[in-house]
C-alpha atoms as a printed R data frame, in Angstrom:
    type eleno elety resid chain resno       x       y       z
1   ATOM     1    CA   MET     A     1  44.598 -13.949  12.178
2   ATOM     2    CA   SER     A     2  42.192 -12.072  14.436
3   ATOM     3    CA   ASP     A     3  39.923 -14.036  16.749
4   ATOM     4    CA   PHE     A     4  37.254 -11.376  16.330
5   ATOM     5    CA   HIS     A     5  33.969 -12.846  15.087
6   ATOM     6    CA   PRO     A     6  31.571  -9.914  14.747
7   ATOM     7    CA   GLN     A     7  28.411 -11.988  14.502
8   ATOM     8    CA   GLN     A     8  28.935 -13.286  18.040
9   ATOM     9    CA   TYR     A     9  28.105  -9.805  19.331
10  ATOM    10    CA   LEU     A    10  24.774  -9.621  17.546
11  ATOM    11    CA   ARG     A    11  21.727 -10.277  19.662
12  ATOM    12    CA   PRO     A    12  20.644 -13.895  18.985
13  ATOM    13    CA   HIS     A    13  17.078 -13.025  17.998
14  ATOM    14    CA   ILE     A    14  18.430 -10.618  15.339
15  ATOM    15    CA   ARG     A    15  20.738 -13.255  13.850
16  ATOM    16    CA   GLU     A    16  17.819 -15.654  13.494
17  ATOM    17    CA   MET     A    17  15.289 -13.182  12.059
18  ATOM    18    CA   GLU     A    18  13.924 -13.477   8.556
19  ATOM    19    CA   GLU     A    19  14.506 -10.441   6.368
20  ATOM    20    CA   TYR     A    20  11.440  -8.360   5.446
21  ATOM    21    CA   THR     A    21  10.945  -8.407   1.670
22  ATOM    22    CA   PRO     A    22   9.753  -5.052   0.283
23  ATOM    23    CA   ILE     A    23   8.510  -4.302  -3.219
24  ATOM    24    CA   GLN     A    24  11.323  -3.724  -5.745
25  ATOM    25    CA   PRO     A    25  11.821  -0.086  -6.813
26  ATOM    26    CA   PHE     A    26   9.929   0.953  -9.929
27  ATOM    27    CA   GLU     A    27  13.015   2.093 -11.850
28  ATOM    28    CA   VAL     A    28  14.867  -1.163 -11.083
29  ATOM    29    CA   LEU     A    29  12.040  -3.242 -12.514
30  ATOM    30    CA   SER     A    30  11.773  -1.014 -15.569
31  ATOM    31    CA   LYS     A    31  15.469  -1.512 -16.332
32  ATOM    32    CA   ARG     A    32  15.378  -5.261 -15.624
33  ATOM    33    CA   LEU     A    33  12.318  -5.876 -17.784
34  ATOM    34    CA   GLY     A    34  13.535  -3.633 -20.595
35  ATOM    35    CA   ILE     A    35  10.152  -1.908 -20.623
36  ATOM    36    CA   PRO     A    36   9.884   1.904 -20.566
37  ATOM    37    CA   ALA     A    37   8.527   3.195 -17.263
38  ATOM    38    CA   ALA     A    38   5.594   4.798 -19.070
39  ATOM    39    CA   ARG     A    39   4.482   1.355 -20.268
40  ATOM    40    CA   ILE     A    40   4.553  -0.301 -16.849
41  ATOM    41    CA   VAL     A    41   1.273  -0.697 -14.967
42  ATOM    42    CA   LYS     A    42   2.305  -0.700 -11.306
43  ATOM    43    CA   LEU     A    43  -0.410  -2.353  -9.201
44  ATOM    44    CA   ASP     A    44   1.727  -4.117  -6.593
45  ATOM    45    CA   ALA     A    45   2.131  -1.706  -3.651
46  ATOM    46    CA   ASN     A    46  -1.284  -0.090  -3.012
47  ATOM    47    CA   GLU     A    47  -0.007   3.334  -4.046
48  ATOM    48    CA   ASN     A    48  -2.332   6.096  -5.191
49  ATOM    49    CA   PRO     A    49  -1.923   6.166  -8.998
50  ATOM    50    CA   TYR     A    50  -2.999   9.823  -9.139
51  ATOM    51    CA   GLY     A    51  -0.281  10.983  -6.754
52  ATOM    52    CA   PRO     A    52  -0.611  14.015  -4.496
53  ATOM    53    CA   VAL     A    53  -2.949  16.929  -5.112
54  ATOM    54    CA   PRO     A    54  -1.384  19.731  -7.234
55  ATOM    55    CA   GLY     A    55  -1.065  21.981  -4.197
56  ATOM    56    CA   VAL     A    56   1.590  19.673  -2.742
57  ATOM    57    CA   ALA     A    57   4.109  20.255  -5.545
58  ATOM    58    CA   GLU     A    58   3.397  23.993  -5.412
59  ATOM    59    CA   ALA     A    59   3.932  24.141  -1.646
60  ATOM    60    CA   LEU     A    60   7.174  22.144  -1.862
61  ATOM    61    CA   ALA     A    61   8.487  24.440  -4.631
62  ATOM    62    CA   GLU     A    62   7.650  27.612  -2.722
63  ATOM    63    CA   TYR     A    63   8.881  26.632   0.750
64  ATOM    64    CA   PRO     A    64  12.015  28.698   1.587
65  ATOM    65    CA   PHE     A    65  13.352  27.110   4.789
66  ATOM    66    CA   TYR     A    66  14.731  23.674   3.956
67  ATOM    67    CA   HIS     A    67  17.986  24.670   5.658
68  ATOM    68    CA   ILE     A    68  16.204  25.015   9.021
69  ATOM    69    CA   TYR     A    69  15.537  22.042  11.325
70  ATOM    70    CA   PRO     A    70  11.858  21.027  11.529
71  ATOM    71    CA   ASP     A    71   9.641  21.808  14.505
72  ATOM    72    CA   PRO     A    72  10.133  18.821  16.871
73  ATOM    73    CA   GLN     A    73   6.629  19.347  18.258
74  ATOM    74    CA   GLN     A    74   5.014  19.562  14.771
75  ATOM    75    CA   GLU     A    75   2.498  22.047  16.182
76  ATOM    76    CA   GLU     A    76   1.118  23.357  12.870
77  ATOM    77    CA   LEU     A    77   0.748  19.868  11.418
78  ATOM    78    CA   ARG     A    78  -0.859  18.516  14.588
79  ATOM    79    CA   ALA     A    79  -3.377  21.380  14.594
80  ATOM    80    CA   ALA     A    80  -4.308  20.642  10.974
81  ATOM    81    CA   LEU     A    81  -4.578  16.913  11.706
82  ATOM    82    CA   SER     A    82  -6.788  17.682  14.701
83  ATOM    83    CA   ARG     A    83  -9.264  19.452  12.435
84  ATOM    84    CA   PHE     A    84  -9.109  16.580   9.951
85  ATOM    85    CA   VAL     A    85  -9.637  13.641  12.329
86  ATOM    86    CA   GLY     A    86 -11.736  15.414  14.965
87  ATOM    87    CA   VAL     A    87  -9.397  14.631  17.870
88  ATOM    88    CA   PRO     A    88  -7.519  17.206  20.004
89  ATOM    89    CA   ALA     A    89  -3.968  17.880  18.858
90  ATOM    90    CA   GLU     A    90  -2.516  16.740  22.175
91  ATOM    91    CA   HIS     A    91  -3.506  13.179  21.222
92  ATOM    92    CA   ILE     A    92  -1.687  13.201  17.835
93  ATOM    93    CA   LEU     A    93   1.943  12.313  17.100
94  ATOM    94    CA   PRO     A    94   3.246  12.755  13.513
95  ATOM    95    CA   THR     A    95   5.804  10.130  12.496
96  ATOM    96    CA   HIS     A    96   8.107   9.110   9.650
97  ATOM    97    CA   GLY     A    97   5.389   6.964   8.117
98  ATOM    98    CA   ALA     A    98   3.073   4.845  10.253
99  ATOM    99    CA   ASP     A    99   5.911   2.286  10.374
100 ATOM   100    CA   GLU     A   100   7.829   4.534  12.769
101 ATOM   101    CA   MET     A   101   4.889   4.518  15.157
102 ATOM   102    CA   LEU     A   102   4.853   0.699  15.063
103 ATOM   103    CA   ASP     A   103   8.553   0.704  15.906
104 ATOM   104    CA   TYR     A   104   7.991   3.078  18.830
105 ATOM   105    CA   LEU     A   105   5.172   0.984  20.272
106 ATOM   106    CA   CYS     A   106   7.175  -2.220  20.089
107 ATOM   107    CA   ARG     A   107  10.211  -0.652  21.740
108 ATOM   108    CA   LEU     A   108   8.112   1.037  24.437
109 ATOM   109    CA   PHE     A   109   6.166  -2.043  25.472
110 ATOM   110    CA   LEU     A   110   8.158  -5.109  24.463
111 ATOM   111    CA   GLY     A   111  11.408  -6.812  25.295
112 ATOM   112    CA   PRO     A   112  12.834 -10.295  24.724
113 ATOM   113    CA   GLY     A   113  10.212 -12.926  25.541
114 ATOM   114    CA   ASP     A   114   7.269 -10.527  25.822
115 ATOM   115    CA   ARG     A   115   4.221 -11.504  23.790
116 ATOM   116    CA   VAL     A   116   2.024  -9.806  21.239
117 ATOM   117    CA   ILE     A   117  -1.057 -11.061  19.425
118 ATOM   118    CA   ASN     A   118  -1.120 -10.855  15.648
119 ATOM   119    CA   CYS     A   119  -3.950 -11.867  13.311
120 ATOM   120    CA   PRO     A   120  -2.502 -13.261  10.079
121 ATOM   121    CA   PRO     A   121  -2.726 -13.086   7.207
122 ATOM   122    CA   THR     A   122  -2.073  -9.373   7.644
123 ATOM   123    CA   PHE     A   123   0.566  -6.673   7.221
124 ATOM   124    CA   GLY     A   124   4.014  -8.149   7.778
125 ATOM   125    CA   MET     A   125   5.528  -5.242   9.709
126 ATOM   126    CA   TYR     A   126   3.701  -6.130  12.940
127 ATOM   127    CA   SER     A   127   5.541  -9.403  13.428
128 ATOM   128    CA   PHE     A   128   8.727  -7.894  11.945
129 ATOM   129    CA   ASP     A   129   8.891  -5.033  14.465
130 ATOM   130    CA   ALA     A   130   7.985  -7.356  17.326
131 ATOM   131    CA   GLY     A   131  10.813  -9.645  16.232
132 ATOM   132    CA   LEU     A   132  13.310  -6.772  16.262
133 ATOM   133    CA   VAL     A   133  12.884  -6.432  20.034
134 ATOM   134    CA   GLY     A   134  12.874 -10.191  20.635
135 ATOM   135    CA   ALA     A   135   9.161 -10.470  21.392
136 ATOM   136    CA   GLN     A   136   7.151 -13.626  20.772
137 ATOM   137    CA   VAL     A   137   4.270 -13.385  18.334
138 ATOM   138    CA   VAL     A   138   1.097 -15.281  19.254
139 ATOM   139    CA   GLU     A   139  -0.781 -15.874  16.013
140 ATOM   140    CA   VAL     A   140  -4.569 -16.003  16.101
141 ATOM   141    CA   TRP     A   141  -5.398 -16.774  12.498
142 ATOM   142    CA   ARG     A   142  -8.222 -15.094  10.680
143 ATOM   143    CA   ARG     A   143 -11.188 -17.136   9.534
144 ATOM   144    CA   HIS     A   144 -11.552 -18.355   5.946
145 ATOM   145    CA   ASP     A   145 -13.384 -15.136   5.032
146 ATOM   146    CA   HIS     A   146 -10.452 -13.152   6.550
147 ATOM   147    CA   SER     A   147 -12.552 -11.837   9.432
148 ATOM   148    CA   VAL     A   148 -10.881 -11.552  12.844
149 ATOM   149    CA   ASP     A   149 -11.370 -14.531  15.169
150 ATOM   150    CA   VAL     A   150 -12.485 -12.524  18.206
151 ATOM   151    CA   ASP     A   151 -13.296 -15.670  20.190
152 ATOM   152    CA   GLY     A   152  -9.795 -16.992  19.500
153 ATOM   153    CA   ILE     A   153  -8.169 -13.761  20.697
154 ATOM   154    CA   GLU     A   154 -10.209 -13.803  23.880
155 ATOM   155    CA   ARG     A   155  -9.147 -17.410  24.517
156 ATOM   156    CA   ALA     A   156  -5.494 -16.539  23.914
157 ATOM   157    CA   VAL     A   157  -5.708 -13.824  26.550
158 ATOM   158    CA   GLN     A   158  -7.679 -15.906  29.047
159 ATOM   159    CA   GLU     A   159  -5.321 -18.889  28.764
160 ATOM   160    CA   ALA     A   160  -2.114 -16.856  29.088
161 ATOM   161    CA   GLN     A   161  -0.087 -17.242  32.262
162 ATOM   162    CA   ALA     A   162   1.044 -14.194  34.229
163 ATOM   163    CA   ASP     A   163   4.572 -14.357  32.803
164 ATOM   164    CA   THR     A   164   3.360 -14.814  29.207
165 ATOM   165    CA   PHE     A   165   0.498 -12.340  29.185
166 ATOM   166    CA   PRO     A   166   0.265 -10.525  25.816
167 ATOM   167    CA   ARG     A   167   0.872  -6.780  25.930
168 ATOM   168    CA   LEU     A   168  -0.142  -5.655  22.438
169 ATOM   169    CA   LEU     A   169  -2.771  -6.679  19.894
170 ATOM   170    CA   PHE     A   170  -2.181  -5.613  16.286
171 ATOM   171    CA   LEU     A   171  -5.227  -5.173  14.053
172 ATOM   172    CA   THR     A   172  -5.757  -3.642  10.625
173 ATOM   173    CA   SER     A   173  -9.044  -2.276   9.314
174 ATOM   174    CA   PRO     A   174  -9.378  -2.511   6.379
175 ATOM   175    CA   ASN     A   175  -6.986  -5.444   6.568
176 ATOM   176    CA   ASN     A   176  -4.012  -5.754   4.245
177 ATOM   177    CA   PRO     A   177  -4.009  -7.859   2.058
178 ATOM   178    CA   SER     A   178  -7.658  -8.946   2.259
179 ATOM   179    CA   GLY     A   179  -9.453  -5.567   2.443
180 ATOM   180    CA   THR     A   180 -11.636  -6.859   5.300
181 ATOM   181    CA   TRP     A   181 -13.351  -4.418   7.689
182 ATOM   182    CA   LEU     A   182 -13.333  -4.998  11.459
183 ATOM   183    CA   PRO     A   183 -16.903  -4.375  12.726
184 ATOM   184    CA   ASP     A   184 -17.499  -1.984  15.619
185 ATOM   185    CA   GLU     A   185 -18.917  -4.698  17.856
186 ATOM   186    CA   ASP     A   186 -15.788  -6.843  17.394
187 ATOM   187    CA   LEU     A   187 -13.518  -3.914  18.214
188 ATOM   188    CA   ARG     A   188 -15.504  -3.175  21.374
189 ATOM   189    CA   ARG     A   189 -15.063  -6.756  22.562
190 ATOM   190    CA   LEU     A   190 -11.332  -6.594  21.951
191 ATOM   191    CA   LEU     A   191 -11.006  -3.272  23.748
192 ATOM   192    CA   ALA     A   192 -12.503  -4.938  26.818
193 ATOM   193    CA   LEU     A   193  -9.348  -7.092  27.058
194 ATOM   194    CA   PRO     A   194  -6.472  -6.011  29.348
195 ATOM   195    CA   LEU     A   195  -3.957  -5.159  26.611
196 ATOM   196    CA   LEU     A   196  -3.123  -2.303  24.247
197 ATOM   197    CA   VAL     A   197  -5.033  -2.509  20.953
198 ATOM   198    CA   VAL     A   198  -3.149  -1.029  17.977
199 ATOM   199    CA   LEU     A   199  -5.601  -0.366  15.136
200 ATOM   200    CA   ASP     A   200  -3.931   0.378  11.803
201 ATOM   201    CA   GLU     A   201  -6.215   2.484   9.596
202 ATOM   202    CA   ALA     A   202  -3.856   2.995   6.650
203 ATOM   203    CA   TYR     A   203  -6.705   2.366   4.184
204 ATOM   204    CA   VAL     A   204  -9.674   3.751   6.111
205 ATOM   205    CA   GLU     A   205 -10.382   6.553   3.618
206 ATOM   206    CA   PHE     A   206 -11.354   3.900   1.048
207 ATOM   207    CA   ALA     A   207 -13.824   2.146   3.369
208 ATOM   208    CA   ASP     A   208 -17.569   2.635   3.512
209 ATOM   209    CA   HIS     A   209 -17.251   3.107   7.289
210 ATOM   210    CA   PRO     A   210 -15.910   5.931   9.476
211 ATOM   211    CA   SER     A   211 -12.557   6.002  11.232
212 ATOM   212    CA   ARG     A   212 -12.427   4.910  14.853
213 ATOM   213    CA   ALA     A   213  -9.908   7.669  15.695
214 ATOM   214    CA   PRO     A   214 -12.374   9.422  18.059
215 ATOM   215    CA   TRP     A   215 -12.630   6.189  20.064
216 ATOM   216    CA   VAL     A   216  -9.182   6.953  21.474
217 ATOM   217    CA   LEU     A   217 -10.806   9.616  23.673
218 ATOM   218    CA   GLU     A   218 -12.993   6.924  25.269
219 ATOM   219    CA   HIS     A   219 -10.541   4.014  25.499
220 ATOM   220    CA   GLU     A   220  -7.240   4.206  27.363
221 ATOM   221    CA   ASN     A   221  -5.994   1.048  25.617
222 ATOM   222    CA   LEU     A   222  -6.512   2.086  21.983
223 ATOM   223    CA   VAL     A   223  -3.974   3.519  19.530
224 ATOM   224    CA   VAL     A   224  -5.057   4.342  15.967
225 ATOM   225    CA   LEU     A   225  -2.475   4.613  13.180
226 ATOM   226    CA   ARG     A   226  -3.059   6.705  10.045
227 ATOM   227    CA   THR     A   227  -0.951   7.615   7.009
228 ATOM   228    CA   PHE     A   228  -0.614  10.061   4.122
229 ATOM   229    CA   SER     A   229   0.796   7.296   1.898
230 ATOM   230    CA   LYS     A   230  -2.438   5.972   0.435
231 ATOM   231    CA   ALA     A   231  -5.304   8.445   0.045
232 ATOM   232    CA   ALA     A   232  -3.050  11.535   0.016
233 ATOM   233    CA   GLY     A   233  -0.610   9.922  -2.434
234 ATOM   234    CA   ILE     A   234   2.701  10.915  -0.812
235 ATOM   235    CA   ALA     A   235   4.059   7.478   0.083
236 ATOM   236    CA   GLY     A   236   7.564   8.511  -0.989
237 ATOM   237    CA   LEU     A   237   7.730  11.299   1.588
238 ATOM   238    CA   ARG     A   238   6.932   8.981   4.532
239 ATOM   239    CA   LEU     A   239   4.375  10.756   6.703
240 ATOM   240    CA   GLY     A   240   2.075   9.042   9.158
241 ATOM   241    CA   TYR     A   241   0.664   9.721  12.590
242 ATOM   242    CA   GLY     A   242  -0.564   8.011  15.703
243 ATOM   243    CA   ILE     A   243  -3.685   8.957  17.654
244 ATOM   244    CA   CYS     A   244  -3.014   7.987  21.254
245 ATOM   245    CA   PRO     A   245  -4.427   8.301  24.784
246 ATOM   246    CA   ALA     A   246  -2.949  11.092  26.897
247 ATOM   247    CA   TRP     A   247  -0.936   8.788  29.181
248 ATOM   248    CA   LEU     A   248   0.881   7.299  26.172
249 ATOM   249    CA   MET     A   249   1.537  10.664  24.529
250 ATOM   250    CA   ALA     A   250   3.502  11.705  27.610
251 ATOM   251    CA   GLN     A   251   5.824   8.735  27.081
252 ATOM   252    CA   LEU     A   252   6.085   9.203  23.322
253 ATOM   253    CA   TRP     A   253   7.229  12.818  23.601
254 ATOM   254    CA   LYS     A   254  10.256  11.823  25.636
255 ATOM   255    CA   PHE     A   255  10.916   8.686  23.558
256 ATOM   256    CA   LYS     A   256  10.694   9.835  19.948
257 ATOM   257    CA   GLN     A   257  13.569  11.234  17.879
258 ATOM   258    CA   PRO     A   258  13.446  15.067  18.059
259 ATOM   259    CA   TYR     A   259  13.333  15.660  14.284
260 ATOM   260    CA   ASN     A   260  11.595  12.469  13.195
261 ATOM   261    CA   VAL     A   261   9.421  14.141  10.512
262 ATOM   262    CA   ASN     A   262  11.359  16.066   7.882
263 ATOM   263    CA   VAL     A   263  10.405  19.489   6.565
264 ATOM   264    CA   ALA     A   264   9.372  18.299   3.085
265 ATOM   265    CA   ALA     A   265   6.959  15.738   4.530
266 ATOM   266    CA   THR     A   266   5.490  18.389   6.834
267 ATOM   267    CA   VAL     A   267   5.007  20.864   3.990
268 ATOM   268    CA   ALA     A   268   3.379  18.170   1.837
269 ATOM   269    CA   GLY     A   269   1.146  17.025   4.684
270 ATOM   270    CA   LEU     A   270  -0.070  20.555   5.414
271 ATOM   271    CA   ALA     A   271  -0.736  21.182   1.719
272 ATOM   272    CA   SER     A   272  -2.696  17.922   1.522
273 ATOM   273    CA   LEU     A   273  -4.829  18.905   4.502
274 ATOM   274    CA   ARG     A   274  -5.629  22.244   2.858
275 ATOM   275    CA   HIS     A   275  -7.127  20.322  -0.067
276 ATOM   276    CA   VAL     A   276  -9.010  17.465   1.610
277 ATOM   277    CA   ASP     A   277 -11.898  17.963  -0.807
278 ATOM   278    CA   GLN     A   278  -9.590  17.127  -3.733
279 ATOM   279    CA   ILE     A   279  -8.216  14.074  -1.947
280 ATOM   280    CA   LEU     A   280 -11.715  12.803  -1.230
281 ATOM   281    CA   GLU     A   281 -12.668  13.326  -4.877
282 ATOM   282    CA   VAL     A   282  -9.768  11.074  -5.919
283 ATOM   283    CA   VAL     A   283 -10.746   8.551  -3.232
284 ATOM   284    CA   GLY     A   284 -14.256   8.485  -4.689
285 ATOM   285    CA   ARG     A   285 -12.864   7.779  -8.137
286 ATOM   286    CA   LEU     A   286 -10.711   4.958  -6.780
287 ATOM   287    CA   LYS     A   287 -13.641   3.426  -4.898
288 ATOM   288    CA   ALA     A   288 -15.726   3.451  -8.073
289 ATOM   289    CA   GLU     A   289 -12.817   1.931  -9.995
290 ATOM   290    CA   ARG     A   290 -12.440  -0.730  -7.293
291 ATOM   291    CA   GLU     A   291 -15.987  -1.917  -7.996
292 ATOM   292    CA   ARG     A   292 -15.352  -1.934 -11.746
293 ATOM   293    CA   LEU     A   293 -12.128  -3.868 -11.184
294 ATOM   294    CA   LEU     A   294 -13.908  -6.376  -8.943
295 ATOM   295    CA   ALA     A   295 -16.564  -6.956 -11.610
296 ATOM   296    CA   GLY     A   296 -13.854  -7.414 -14.237
297 ATOM   297    CA   LEU     A   297 -11.845  -9.852 -12.135
298 ATOM   298    CA   GLN     A   298 -14.966 -11.924 -11.512
299 ATOM   299    CA   GLN     A   299 -15.038 -12.564 -15.268
300 ATOM   300    CA   VAL     A   300 -11.495 -13.995 -15.320
301 ATOM   301    CA   PRO     A   301 -11.968 -17.781 -15.168
302 ATOM   302    CA   TYR     A   302  -8.912 -18.556 -13.003
303 ATOM   303    CA   LEU     A   303  -9.414 -15.813 -10.393
304 ATOM   304    CA   ARG     A   304 -11.646 -15.711  -7.289
305 ATOM   305    CA   PRO     A   305 -11.550 -12.100  -6.045
306 ATOM   306    CA   TYR     A   306 -12.636 -11.047  -2.543
307 ATOM   307    CA   PRO     A   307 -14.736  -7.910  -1.962
308 ATOM   308    CA   SER     A   308 -12.582  -5.164  -0.453
309 ATOM   309    CA   GLN     A   309 -12.928  -2.027   1.636
310 ATOM   310    CA   ALA     A   310  -9.432  -0.846   0.650
311 ATOM   311    CA   ASN     A   311  -7.705   0.267  -2.568
312 ATOM   312    CA   PHE     A   312  -6.732  -3.264  -3.588
313 ATOM   313    CA   ILE     A   313  -8.357  -6.626  -4.244
314 ATOM   314    CA   LEU     A   314  -7.064 -10.012  -3.114
315 ATOM   315    CA   CYS     A   315  -7.615 -12.930  -5.494
316 ATOM   316    CA   ASP     A   316  -7.315 -16.683  -5.111
317 ATOM   317    CA   VAL     A   317  -5.720 -18.154  -8.240
318 ATOM   318    CA   VAL     A   318  -7.476 -21.352  -9.313
319 ATOM   319    CA   GLY     A   319  -5.955 -23.919 -11.670
320 ATOM   320    CA   LEU     A   320  -2.782 -21.895 -12.274
321 ATOM   321    CA   ASP     A   321   0.361 -21.205 -10.290
322 ATOM   322    CA   ALA     A   322   0.047 -17.706  -8.816
323 ATOM   323    CA   LEU     A   323   3.781 -17.038  -8.996
324 ATOM   324    CA   ALA     A   324   3.884 -18.030 -12.658
325 ATOM   325    CA   LEU     A   325   0.888 -15.736 -13.267
326 ATOM   326    CA   LYS     A   326   2.605 -12.853 -11.482
327 ATOM   327    CA   GLN     A   327   5.761 -13.397 -13.544
328 ATOM   328    CA   ALA     A   328   3.838 -13.646 -16.820
329 ATOM   329    CA   LEU     A   329   2.085 -10.349 -16.074
330 ATOM   330    CA   GLU     A   330   5.423  -8.793 -15.126
331 ATOM   331    CA   GLN     A   331   6.917  -9.744 -18.498
332 ATOM   332    CA   ARG     A   332   4.005  -7.868 -20.072
333 ATOM   333    CA   GLY     A   333   4.669  -4.800 -17.928
334 ATOM   334    CA   VAL     A   334   1.893  -5.316 -15.365
335 ATOM   335    CA   LEU     A   335   3.017  -5.594 -11.737
336 ATOM   336    CA   VAL     A   336   0.905  -7.318  -9.058
337 ATOM   337    CA   ARG     A   337   1.761  -8.729  -5.616
338 ATOM   338    CA   HIS     A   338   2.134 -12.492  -5.181
339 ATOM   339    CA   TYR     A   339   1.534 -14.514  -1.993
340 ATOM   340    CA   ASN     A   340   2.053 -18.160  -1.235
341 ATOM   341    CA   LYS     A   341   2.076 -18.715   2.516
342 ATOM   342    CA   PRO     A   342  -0.335 -19.943   5.169
343 ATOM   343    CA   GLY     A   343  -3.674 -18.210   4.830
344 ATOM   344    CA   LEU     A   344  -2.649 -16.828   1.444
345 ATOM   345    CA   ALA     A   345  -1.902 -19.906  -0.604
346 ATOM   346    CA   ASN     A   346  -1.592 -19.231  -4.346
347 ATOM   347    CA   CYS     A   347  -2.898 -15.647  -4.260
348 ATOM   348    CA   ILE     A   348  -2.272 -12.335  -5.940
349 ATOM   349    CA   ARG     A   349  -3.184  -8.861  -4.694
350 ATOM   350    CA   ILE     A   350  -4.012  -6.140  -7.214
351 ATOM   351    CA   SER     A   351  -3.976  -2.441  -6.357
352 ATOM   352    CA   VAL     A   352  -6.730  -0.260  -7.774
353 ATOM   353    CA   GLY     A   353  -5.319   1.897 -10.549
354 ATOM   354    CA   ARG     A   354  -6.636   4.372 -13.077
355 ATOM   355    CA   PRO     A   355  -9.279   3.177 -15.576
356 ATOM   356    CA   ASP     A   356  -6.677   2.788 -18.336
357 ATOM   357    CA   GLN     A   357  -4.570   0.629 -16.000
358 ATOM   358    CA   THR     A   358  -7.577  -1.537 -15.155
359 ATOM   359    CA   ASP     A   359  -8.270  -1.982 -18.862
360 ATOM   360    CA   ARG     A   360  -4.668  -3.012 -19.548
361 ATOM   361    CA   LEU     A   361  -4.640  -5.460 -16.598
362 ATOM   362    CA   LEU     A   362  -7.899  -7.124 -17.639
363 ATOM   363    CA   GLU     A   363  -6.727  -7.345 -21.250
364 ATOM   364    CA   GLU     A   364  -3.564  -9.172 -20.191
365 ATOM   365    CA   LEU     A   365  -5.434 -11.457 -17.784
366 ATOM   366    CA   HIS     A   366  -7.878 -12.523 -20.494
367 ATOM   367    CA   SER     A   367  -5.043 -12.965 -22.970
368 ATOM   368    CA   LEU     A   368  -3.297 -15.293 -20.523
369 ATOM   369    CA   ALA     A   369  -6.551 -17.197 -20.045
370 ATOM   370    CA   LEU     A   370  -6.643 -17.905 -23.790
371 ATOM   371    CA   GLU     A   371  -3.018 -19.020 -23.783
372 ATOM   372    CA   THR     A   372  -3.590 -21.559 -20.976
373 ATOM   373    CA   ARG     A   373  -6.495 -23.313 -22.658
């Protein structure tokens, strides 16, 4: 019998980590529920229900060089992104989804015992990636309205000792899962702190406010993350990008994997950027549908929806168990996201879908209301 015990070689903080729980694949749920895919209303992952613009499929079909390695500098894509976001190309790094940029930042700045500030409830990948490198997460909880506690963050920085000083601050605007916008004046206060502010703008196209990407040119401690997953509708191809100060770009170029963005994602991203007007037209339709969905949810007696600046709406569930509600909707072919943790007790989050999907969701919610009387 061998004395080899492989787990003893794992780093301790990895052994003790909690696994990140992603959304189940669409086809797996369809098979498990016994419901044809065409009958499932998928509103659980904040995807764009309209998908990419038609030019994306055409560009992917016509591209002849899939057998050639991609450009490691992504020069054509960076030039197109520069025109789109209004920031020089030398400040832009395309990545395999915005998640890759989060991974890079954590590995560049953090090691075991280093500290980051997170503002839950928010996107789970910030604490997950920090945990992968053994960092400690300092949680400054959002207020009851899900706004950022700027005073609390400032106190956390001021009270930190030299050996526990936080290096990164993760923020999302609009926040996931609450849809809350971070006001300019709050961001300015946080940028005055001596740490790197990572502002995730995955949902900014759906907000009634402009991106803060140009702020990177004025602030050496700001990184803005963007993605093609939401507004552009190519989540499955995994394309994001970071907008970074010049000093950080120099480090990222030597740190990143050479071929981190595949050719198909690049082709799809370029095609999307050639048709920004079509993307914005779809965004406008989704924003209008978000307001119709909000009005409809306000008429459901057991839901308390929050206004949102993103393509989803968070709801408190009142008088019912949110998990049971999520499961009942699932059995009817309607998928929503369930939460039951600090700051998100007994909640569901509903992505904005097409009008027919909104109608189906509201019909099932009202039907369940009648059944629980």
